[in-house]
N, C-alpha and C positions, 0 to 999 in steps of 0.2 A: 478394614484389615480382614484377611481370610486365613483361617488356620490351615496349615499344611503338615503332613507327616514327612519327615526328612530322614533319609538314610545315607550315611557317609561311610565309605570303605576304602582301605588302602591295600594294594596288592603289589607284589606277591607276598605270601606269608611263609609257607613251609620252606621254600627254597632259601629265602632270605635268612631265616633262623638256622636251618639245619646245615647250610653250607659252612662248615666249621672244621678246622683242624685242631683247635684248642678250645677248652671250656670257656675261655675268655671270649672267643669269637661267638660262641653259642649264646652266652649271656648278653653280649653287646647287641646281637641281632634282635633278641627278644626285647631288650630295653629300648632300643631305638624305635621299634614299631609302636610300643606303648607310648613313648615320648611324643612321637609324631601325631598319633591319633589324639593324644591328650591336648596337643597344641591346637588342633582343629576344634576339639570339643570346648576348650576354654574360650576360644574366640567366638564360637557360636553362643555361648552363655553370656559373655560380657558385651559383645558388640551387637548381637541381635536378639538377646534375651530369650534364647531358645530353651525349652524345657526338655532336658535330656532324660529319656525314659530308662534306658539302660545302654551300657553299664554305668557304674559310678566312676566317672573319669578321674576321680582323685585317688582311686585305689593305686597301689604301687604298680601292679601289672594289670593292663586292660587289653582287650582284643583289638583287632585292627579295624573295628567299625563301631558306630554308635547310631542310635535311633533317637530322634528328637521331634518335638512339636513346636512349630514356629508360626508366629503371627506375621504375615507379610503379604503384600499385594503381588499379583502375578508378574508385573514388570520388575519386581525387586528380587525375585527368586534366583535368576541366573547370576545376578551380582553377588548374592550371598554364597552360592555354590562355588563360583569362581574365586571368590575372596578366600574361602576356607582351603580350597585346593592350592592356591598360591601361597598361603601361609605355611602349609606343609612342605611344599617344594622349596620355598625360601629358607625354611628352618634347616632342612637337610643340606642345602648348599652352604648355609652359614656354618654349620657344624664342620663340614668337610673343609671349607676355606680356613676356619679358625685353627684346624690342625696344621695346615700348611704354613700359616702365619707363625704358629708356636714353634714349629720346627725350623723356621727361618730358611726354608728351602724354596727352590723355584717350582712352579707348577708346570708340568709337562703338557704338551698338546694332547688333547683328547680327554684330559681329566674332567673338565667341566661337562663335557658331553656325556660321559659315563654316569656322572652324578645326576644330571638333570633328566636324563632319559630313563632312569631306572624304575621308579615307582609308577604304577598306574593307579589313578584315583578316580573312583566312580561315586557319583552322588545323584540323588533323585528326590524330587518333591512330588507329593501327591495330595490333592485336596482332601482335607480331613474332616470326618464326621465323628464327634465324640461318642455318639450312640452306636456307631458301626465300626468300632476300632478294629475288631477282628478281621473284617473284610479289607479294610484299608491296609492293615499290616500284612495280610496275605498277598495283596496285590503288589505292594512295594517290594516285598521279598522276591516275588515272581519276576518283576521288572528288572531288579538289580541283578538277579541270576542270569537273565537274558543278556544284560549288558556285559557281564563278565566273560561271556563266551566269545566276544569280539574284543580283541586287545589291540588298540592303536599303538604304533611305535614309530620312532624316528630312526632312520638309518644313520649310524654313527659315521661322521665324515672321515674319521681315522681309518686307515686301511685295515681290513680283516687279517692281513698278513701279519703275524706276530705270535710270540709265545703267549700262551693262555695262563690266566691266574691259577696259582697253586691251590687256592681254596675253592673257588666256584667252577673253574675250568671253562668259563663261558666268555669272559671279556679279556682283551689284551692286557698284558702286564704293564703297569705304569711305574712300579717301584720294584727293584730287584737288588738282592745282596749277592755279590760275587763270592765264589769259593776262593780259597787260597791259590788254587791252580789257575783260576780264571783271572786273577789279578795281574797275571803275566801276559794276558791276552789283550792286546790293544783294540782288537776288533770284535769284542764279545757281543756288542749290540747287534752287529750285522750277522755274525755267524751263529749266535745262539738265541738272541732275543728277536731277531729278524725285524727290528724297528729301532729307529733313532729316538722315538718319543718315549723314552724310558729314563727315569731317574735311577742311576746305578749307585748303589750304596757300597761303601767299602773301599773306595779308591782315593780317600783323603784321610788325613790324620784325625780330624774331629768329625764325628758323625752322630747327629742327634737321634737318628733311627737306630737304636741299640739292638743287640741280639734278642732281647726280650720281645721285640716287635717283629723282627724279620731275621730268620735264620739264614745261614749261608746256603745259596742255591734256591732260595724261596723267592717267588715273585707274586705280587698282588695287583689287582686292578684297583681303580679309585674307590669303588664301593666297599670291597673287602678291606682295603687299606683304612678306610674311615672307621669300619667296625673295629679293626685290630688296634687302632690308636685313639679310640674314643675318649680315653682318659685325658688326652691332650686338649680336648675341646672344652673341658671344665663344665660339663652339663650337670645340673643339680641332681643329687641322689644316685649318680652312677658310681658303682663300686669298682674302683680302679684296679683292685687286686682280687680277682676271682680265683679260688683255689683250683689247682690242676687235678687231674685224675689221680696222680701219684700222691698228692697232698691229701685228697679225700680218702684214699686207701689207708693213709696213716693217721687219720683223725683220732680214732680210739686209742691207738698206741701212744700217740703224743699226749692224749688226755691222761692216760695212766702215768706217763713219764713225768708230767707236770706235778702230779701228786707225790711222786717219789723224789724228784729232783727239782725243787723250786728254783734253784740257781740257773736252770736251763729254760725257764719260762720265756725270758726275753729273747733268747736265741730262737726258740720254737716259733715265736710270734713274728719273727723278722723275715727278711728276704735274703739273709746271709748264707743260706744253704740251698741245695738243690734236692727237693724231695725224691725225684726219680733216681738220683745217684745213690740214695740209701739202698734202693733195690739193686742197683748195679754193683755196689760193694758187697752186698749179701750174696749175689750170684757170681762174684769174681769176674764181673764184666768191666768194660772200659767206661769211665765216668764221662759225662757230657760237658760239665762246666768245671774246668780245672781251677778257676779263680775262687770257687767256693769249696774246694776240696777239704780244707782243714775243718771248717764248721760242719760240713756234711759227715765227715769221719767221726767227729766228736759225738754227734747225735746217734749215729749208728752204733758206736761203742757203748753209749749209755743205754740204748734199747737192749743190746746184747747182755750187758752186765746186770741189768734189772730183770732179765728173762721175760721180756714183754713180747708177746707174739704179734705178728702183723702179716697181712697177706697182700699180694700184688694184684688182688681183684677188688673191684668196687661194683656198684650197681646203679642203674638208671631206671627211673620209673616215669612212665607217660600215661596219664589217664584223661578220659574225656567223658562227659555226661552222656548217658544212654538216651537215645531217641529225643535229643534236645529239639530237633526240628518240630516234632509233634507237640512237645510241651510249649514251645514258644509260639507256634501257630495257633494254639488254643484248642487243638483236637482233643486234648485230655483235660481241658479246663471247663468249668461250669460256664454256661452261656452268660454273656454280659460282664464277665469279670476278668477278661484278658488283660486290659490295661492295668488294673489293680494288681493282677498277678505279676506282670512284668516289673512293676515298681517294687513289689514285695520281694520278688526273686533277686532283683539288683542288690537290695540291702542284705539279704541272707547270704548271697554268694560273696559279697564283700566281707562279711563277718567270717565266713569260712576261709577265704583267701588270707586274711590277717592271721587267723589261727594256724593255718598251714605254715606260714613263714615263722611263726613263733615255735613251732614243733620241729620243723626240718631245718636245723641249724647246727653248727659245730657243737659237739663231736658226732652228731647223728648223720649229718649230711649238709646239703646246701640247695636252696631253691633257685632255679633258673627263672621259672615263670609260674605264678599262681594266680590265675584269673578268676577262680571260683569253681566253674564247672570243668575246667581243664587245668592240667598241671604238668610240669616237667621239672625233674629234680634229680640230684645225685645222692647216693646213700653210701655210708660206710657199711661194710658187710655185717659188722657186729650188730647193727641196729635195724637192718633192713626189714626183717620179718615182723618185728613188733611195730615198727613205724608205719608200714603200709596198712596194717590192720587198724592202727589208730586213725589214719586219714579216712579210711572207709567208715569207721565209727563216727568220726566228727562230721562227715558229710551228712550222715543220717540225722545226727543230733542238731546240727545248725542249719541245715537246708531242708531236708525232706520232711522231718516231723513238724517243725513250725508251720510250714506251708500247708501241710496236711491238716493240722489242727485249725487253721484259719478257714478250712472248708473250700479250698480252691478246686480240688480234684473231683472230676466227674465220677470216677470209680474210687470208693473209699479204700479198696484193697490195693490200689495202685501205689507205687513208690517211685520217687526220683532216685536213680542210682547212677553209678559210674562203673566203667570197665577199664582195666589197667593192663598195660604191657610192661613187664619188668625184664631187664637184661643184666646179667652178671658177666662182666668182661674183664680181661686182663688190661693193665695200664698201657700195654704196648699195642693193643688192638686199635686200629684207626677209629677216631671218634665218629666219622661219617658212617662207618659200618655198624657201630654200636647203636647209633640213632636210627639207622635203617631197620635194625632188628627190633628196636623198641616199638617203632611204628607197626612193624609186622606182627608183633605179639599182641599189641593193643587190638589190631584188626582180628586176630584169631580169637581173642577173648570175646569180642563183640559178635563173632560169627558162631559162638557156641550154641545159642538158641535165640528165639525171638525175644525172650525176656532179658537177655544179656546179664548184667550184674555179675560179671566174671573177671577173673584175672588169668594171665598167662605169663609164665616165667621161662626164659631161655638162658642157658649158660654157654657162653662162647669161650671154650677152653683155649689156652695158648697153644695147645697141641694141635688145634684144628677141629677137634671133636665138638659136636653141639648136642646138648640135651635140652628138650623143651617139653613143657606140660601146661595144660589148661584146665581150670576147674571153676565152678561157681564159688563165690566168696564163702558161702556158708554151707555146712552140712547140719541141717536142723538149726540148733541154737549155737553152734560152735563154728568158729572160723576154721577153714581148712588149713590156713597158715599156722594156726596154733599147733597142729599136729607136726608140721615141719619144725617149728620152734622147739617142741618137746623132744623130737628125735635128736636135733642138734644139741640141746642141753644135756640130755641123757648120755649121749656119746662123749661129749666134752667133759662131763663129770666122771667118766669111766664107770658109769652105771649100766651102760648098754654098749655091746659091741656092734660094729657095722657089718659083721659077718652075716647077719640075718638078711641084710639088703643084697649082699653078694649071692647068697644061696637062693634067694627069691628070684634074682635075675637068671640064675642057672636053671632053676627048676620050672618056673612059671612059663618061660618061653617054650618049653616042651609041651605044655598043656594048652598053648594058644591055638585057637581055631582059625578059620579063614578070616581074612581082613583084620587080623590082630585082635579078634574078639576072644574072650575067655570062655572056656568050657569047664564042666565039672565044678560048679560053684562051691559045693559042699566040701569037696576035696581041697580046693584052694584055700577056703576059709580055715579049715582044720590045720593045714600046713603052715599058713601064715602065723597062726597063733602059736603053734609048736616052735617055729623058728624064732619068733620074737621072744618067747619065754626062755629058750635055750641061750639066747644072746645076752641075757641079763647078767651083769657082773656083780658078785657079792662084795660089799664094802667091808673093810677090815673090822669096823666096830658094829657091824650089823649081825644080829642073831639069825640063826637058820630059819626060825619061824617068821621073823620080819622079812627076810629075803624071799621066802615062799609067797608071802602075801603081796610083796611088791611086784613080783613076777606076774601074778595074776592081774594085779591092778594095772600094770603097764600095758598088758595085752588088751584090756578093756578100754583104757583111756585113749590109746592110739586109734582105735576104731578103723583099722586098716581094711577090714572086710566091707564096711559100709562105704568107705572112700572108694574102694575098688568098684563097687556096684554103681557108684555115681560117675566113674571114669568112663570116657568114651571108648577106651581100648586098653588092653593090657600094656601095650607100649607106653601109653600116656601115664598109666599108674606106676610102672617101673621107673620111668623118667622122673616122676614125682619123688620117689624114694631116692633115686640116684642124686637128684639135686639137693635133697636134704643132707645126704652123706657128703656131697661136695662142699656145701656151706660149712658143715661141721669141721671138715679138715682144713678149710681155709681160715676159719676163725681161730684154729689152733696153730696157725702159721703157714699153712699151705704145703705141708709135707705130702709126698706121694700124690701129686696132682692127678696123675693118669691111672 
């Protein structure tokens, strides 16, 4: 028997996860990739006794690939690779077919072809030398990278003529729900869907594909249909009810309401109301689900009677480990310890991922994917600033510092870090657009400098205006986000007026030099201190002496001058303050958005 290094990878990743109209689609895509990769990993361990180096395939979320060491003769290798590939393809087919069976509906032509032709699976064996692990790992990564540049595909036998999926926009629609107007059109397949190979929903009395899965005028391909109805497949550990963006925006408000109205806990925890319609009632708009009107109205009235503030904005955070290619390749690891580092890293990232899931849960938010060095999750706006700081702290405590203490790093001053993109968006903003901006902001954070370890925040206002800012996580020993938190807290406690932010916007833009760089640093520093002091509000029970002390203390604690000096431009700094002001207003109910 000869040892071989084995790498197994499933593609595509980003498009499969991010092609989503609902949070449930997003979560289903992430879950399915983890599930399918775990299927292959478990088969490798049980059938071929492979030693999987990373990741830990029993983690709840795992990436689309794994690396293992296998004892096998050369003539056995192709059989192993083909067997694992077939296991993944058969599992995806089984899931898709089980949904059709559960719905007791017919399978339209082209369904199987869309499912079987979707994933591209690459695998590779390389002769392995225990003493030369770094070279073997580098080579197998290089070879798999070359394989990914060439994607084999099978042309679908179904005609390309046809309406495209509402979610991915790539494949022909296989399931479509008619609108009320279309129900009177006997020729809707030919005139609107351009294909007879479509299961049309809504033309009979009983229909197992409810509005929850397919809205009127919405059509999906076989792949997106499988994601949307994954709860029908009864896959272990799948969360059948993933909260919507409207529900996430209401997390903290409902948490407060539960404390004040215990009689409403059952209703809040049920599916008897429509979260989005609470905002519709608040804004005097038309509700979407008339069947849940009474329950929705009851919760709206309770929130109003108990004077509980809530905003129609939520946040998404996407983070990814910095320079992970260099860490995993061994460029930053002491000679001869790469395999040991990979094994240790697998354990540390697993610990961190479990910690993340325990932190980011209702009422703070909800985790879509926590693989260790990468994360995607939603946040209630009330908890955003504190929780993203907590995640950055925990990564340092559970991953970076333990590995550093074990002496893996070549440079003792080096640190494993991550950079994050955060987007604050209105519940009506298309989810695909929000995810696009999250990826964009993560990229901008990583582009800040060669050392990375940064975060970027964008606010996508419902009015269409966009504010964005990017900073390193820390200013000396203090997180930059702590300054944002302090501004939000002081404004909401009526101890600080946001007028200093408005005045700074008016005045500082006049002092801006070319390329948005600031000039006259001393003048700016003096003016910022003066405006922040003047914006302090005296509390009723606060003595004049205590008030004067607090004004001086606030000016020092905010450290705005130092933050300005670390900012890449005046525009970036002013956006930083504007975002703090926006969050403060939204936490108080979202009055005066613009």
